[in-house]
C-alpha positions, -999 to +999 in steps of 0.1 A: +452-146-368+436-180-369+469-196-378+485-178-350+458-192-329+464-226-342+501-223-335+494-212-300+470-242-296+497-264-310+522-251-286+501-255-256+508-293-251+545-285-252+542-257-226+518-278-205+542-307-207+570-284-197+550-272-167+538-307-159+573-321-157+586-290-139+560-291-112+570-324-096+606-312-093+595-279-077+570-297-054+596-321-043+619-292-034+591-273-017+580-303+002+616-310+012+620-274+023+587-274+041+596-307+058+629-292+069+612-261+081+587-280+101+614-301+116+634-270+125+603-254+140+596-286+161+632-286+172+630-249+182+598-256+201+614-286+218+645-265+226+623-237+240+604-262+261+635-277+274+650-243+283+618-233+301+617-266+321+653-261+330+647-225+340+617-235+361+637-262+378+664-236+386+638-212+399+623-239+420+657-247+435+662-210+442+628-206+458+633-238+479+664-222+495+645-190+504+625-184+536+588-193+533+578-156+535+541-151+528+537-189+522+543-196+559+510-206+575+507-176+599+517-151+571+493-167+546+465-164+571+475-127+576+474-122+539+439-135+537+428-112+565+443-082+548+427-089+515+394-097+531+394-063+548+395-048+513+372-073+496+346-080+523+352-054+550+361-080+576+393-098+586+372-129+592+376-142+557+361-176+563+327-159+567+328-148+531+324-181+513+287-173+506+290-136+501+277-124+467+266-090+454+269-067+424+290-038+437+284-018+406+320-019+393+312-033+360+323-069+368+289-084+375+285-104+407+314-105+431+314-135+453+333-157+477+365-154+497+386-136+471+360-117+452+355-140+422+335-122+395+310-133+369+325-108+345+362-115+350+364-152+341+377-164+375+342-173+389+335-192+357+368-211+361+360-219+397+325-233+389+338-253+359+366-269+379+343-276+408+317-292+385+343-315+370+348-331+405+312-325+417+289-327+386+257-326+407+264-294+425+239-266+427+258-242+405+263-265+375+230-255+359+242-219+356+273-228+336+258-219+302+247-185+316+281-179+332+298-185+299+275-161+282+280-132+307+318-138+311+335-104+303+304-083+310+284-071+339+252-088+327+230-110+350+212-126+321+204-162+328+216-158+364+188-140+380+168-146+401+182-179+414+220-177+411+227-158+443+207-182+464+224-212+447+258-197+455+249-191+492+236-227+494+266-242+478+289-222+500+276-244+529+292-274+513+327-282+526+339-293+491+329-259+476+347-240+504+378-261+496+374-254+459+373-216+466+405-219+485+422-240+460+413-217+431+424-187+451+458-203+457+462-216+421+452-184+403+464-157+426+484-166+458+510-191+445+519-173+412+522-139+430+543-152+459+565-172+435+572-142+412+578-119+442+604-142+455+621-145+421+621-107+421+639-107+454+610-093+475+604-101+511+571-109+528+556-074+524+565-073+487+550-108+483+518-095+498+519-064+476+521-086+445+493-109+458+469-081+465+476-066+431+471-099+414+437-103+432+425-068+423+439-064+388+438-100+377+466-121+362+466-103+329+493-090+307+475-058+295+484-024+309+460-027+338+467-063+346+491-074+372+519-084+348+515-051+329+518-032+361+549-051+371+565-044+336+558-007+340+572-006+375+604-025+364+608+001+336+611+028+363+630+009+391+651-022+394+638-051+416+660-063+444+667-093+422+682-069+397+703-052+423+678-025+432+664-012+465+634-032+477+618-002+493+623+020+462+610-006+439+578-012+460+572+025+462+573+026+424+551-005+421+525+010+444+526+043+425+520+025+392+493+005+407+474+035+422+476+052+389+461+022+372+433+020+397+424+056+393+426+055+355+402+026+354+378+039+380+381+076+386+374+085+422+380+050+435+390+046+471+426+034+471+428+026+508+443-008+501+474+009+487+475+042+507+465+033+543+476-003+543+504-014+521+521+020+518+518+025+555+536-008+562+563+002+537+568+036+551+573+020+585+599-002+571+580-034+579+593-054+550+588-086+569+551-078+574+556-084+611+527-082+635+511-064+653+496-046+623+472-017+622+457-003+590+427+015+576+403+004+549+376+026+536+376+046+568+375+015+591+405+006+613+417-030+615+442-046+639+460-079+640+479-086+672 
């Protein structure tokens, strides 16, 4: 047994040498393969980026040839009035820069012209971007707390001073401009752009915008993009050759289901007695005058 052991020990250098000399060759092959794979991956990423940029350029060209729709100044103003009737119970949306309260929906504080929430990331993004340009603003000191409560309904680190700080900052023209810019960047512009690419007119563009505001620009089942995917699985968009009215009916059905699933018993006025009312009337251009109801109150725009 010992001799066998000796023989094994004597053989080890040979085996080790064999392994030693084999490893560099394998490593070289592996390294070459890895390098080739990395190069291919980079090439694929570059190709994908180029395709995406070309597609975006083509989309931009397509949109440039379309009517302004909801992006026209008067229609954009109307869109803010409609959303404000749902978010702040007034069509005078410019009075809402300083609004802030916890409405008990699980999203923490809801604030400002579009209902930015401490629990849904958009209020945090607003304050972060605003602070980059205005580091000495009255909300900057709350950024650590805002990051901590993001995704929850907690007020920890915000009470008791945050609401007063928000209202005070809302008197600053730069913060008002920041709210409008963030609204457009996160909600209005992406919604209108995608609606146009889907072949939707002014009403459809508003339907997308209001859904983006309420459900958020998320891809999960309850987010805007998830709702759109579900609607497209049931009806074709006008861009796909479908009926605009039929597609919007489907989208509103899907959206209402999502609202009720998330918050049973929720008032769905913004769908039922506003957007669906316009759709039923065939007002695909969202032409004024408009009359709608929101939470039992009647609103009119001449």
